[in-house]
C-alpha positions in Angstrom: 77.9 126.8 82.1 74.2 127.5 81.6 71.4 128.1 78.8 69.3 130.7 79.0 66.1 130.3 77.4 65.0 133.3 74.9 61.3 133.1 75.9 61.9 134.0 80.0 65.9 134.7 80.1 66.1 131.8 83.7 69.4 129.9 83.3 68.8 126.7 82.8 70.8 123.6 83.1 73.6 122.9 79.9 71.4 119.5 79.2 67.9 120.5 79.4 66.3 120.5 76.8 62.8 122.8 77.9 63.6 125.9 80.0 62.5 124.8 83.9 60.3 127.6 84.2 58.1 128.6 81.1 58.6 125.1 79.3 60.2 126.8 76.5 62.2 124.8 74.0 65.8 125.9 74.3 68.4 126.6 71.5 70.5 123.0 70.7 74.2 124.1 72.2 76.7 124.3 69.8 79.3 121.3 71.2 82.8 122.8 69.1 82.1 125.6 71.8 82.2 123.1 74.6 85.3 121.8 73.5 88.2 124.3 75.1 86.0 124.2 77.9 86.8 120.3 78.4 90.5 120.7 77.6 90.8 123.2 80.0 89.4 121.2 82.9 91.6 118.7 81.6 94.4 120.4 81.4 93.6 121.8 85.1 93.5 118.4 86.4 97.3 117.0 87.7 98.8 114.4 86.4 99.9 111.5 88.8 103.1 109.7 87.9 103.7 106.4 88.7 106.3 106.5 91.1 109.0 103.2 91.1 110.3 104.8 94.5 107.6 105.0 96.6 106.2 101.7 95.2 109.6 99.9 96.2 109.4 101.6 99.2 106.2 101.0 100.8 106.8 97.5 99.6 109.7 97.0 101.8 108.7 98.8 104.3 105.6 96.4 104.6 107.6 93.2 104.7 110.0 95.0 107.5 107.0 96.0 109.6 105.8 92.3 109.4 108.3 90.8 110.5 108.8 92.6 112.7 105.1 91.6 114.0 105.6 87.9 113.6 108.7 88.0 116.1 107.6 90.7 118.7 103.8 89.6 118.9 104.0 85.8 118.8 102.4 83.8 121.2 105.0 81.4 122.9 103.5 78.1 122.0 106.3 76.4 123.9 105.8 78.0 127.0 102.0 77.0 126.9 102.6 73.5 125.9 105.4 73.4 129.5 102.2 75.1 131.8 100.0 72.6 130.1 102.5 69.5 130.6 102.4 70.6 134.6 99.4 71.3 135.6 98.4 68.0 134.0 101.4 66.2 136.1 99.4 67.3 139.2 96.9 64.7 138.8 99.3 61.5 137.3 99.5 58.3 137.6 96.3 58.0 135.9 94.8 54.8 135.0 93.2 55.2 131.3 91.7 51.7 131.2 92.3 48.7 132.3 95.6 48.1 131.0 97.0 51.7 130.1 98.8 53.6 132.9 99.3 58.0 132.4 102.9 58.0 134.0 103.4 62.0 132.8 103.5 64.2 130.2 106.5 66.0 129.5 106.5 69.1 126.8 109.5 68.9 123.9 110.9 72.0 122.5 109.7 72.5 118.9 106.3 72.3 119.8 105.6 69.0 120.3 103.8 66.8 123.3 104.9 63.7 124.4 103.1 61.0 127.0 
């Protein structure tokens, strides 16, 4: 909605106090006339309802995808430990100090290493 200047008939913004062309003071707008226009804008805005079914479906889908990705893409630390033990055993037996000798390295299940 625009205000018309009573001096030069230029349309100005509704919040303006003075004309943008001639500087004449614009008439004060009656806010009672604006209420129906504001209510029309509120009526046009679609209301979003909270859909609990969609929310629960999203949560269940997220949980399923989380566990699927964890099981498919989890790096196997056991495999890496076995490779490390095999590589390290190529240099064994090894003297660590005067009284300690490393004979071999064994990779045990459940992510443990044994010396």
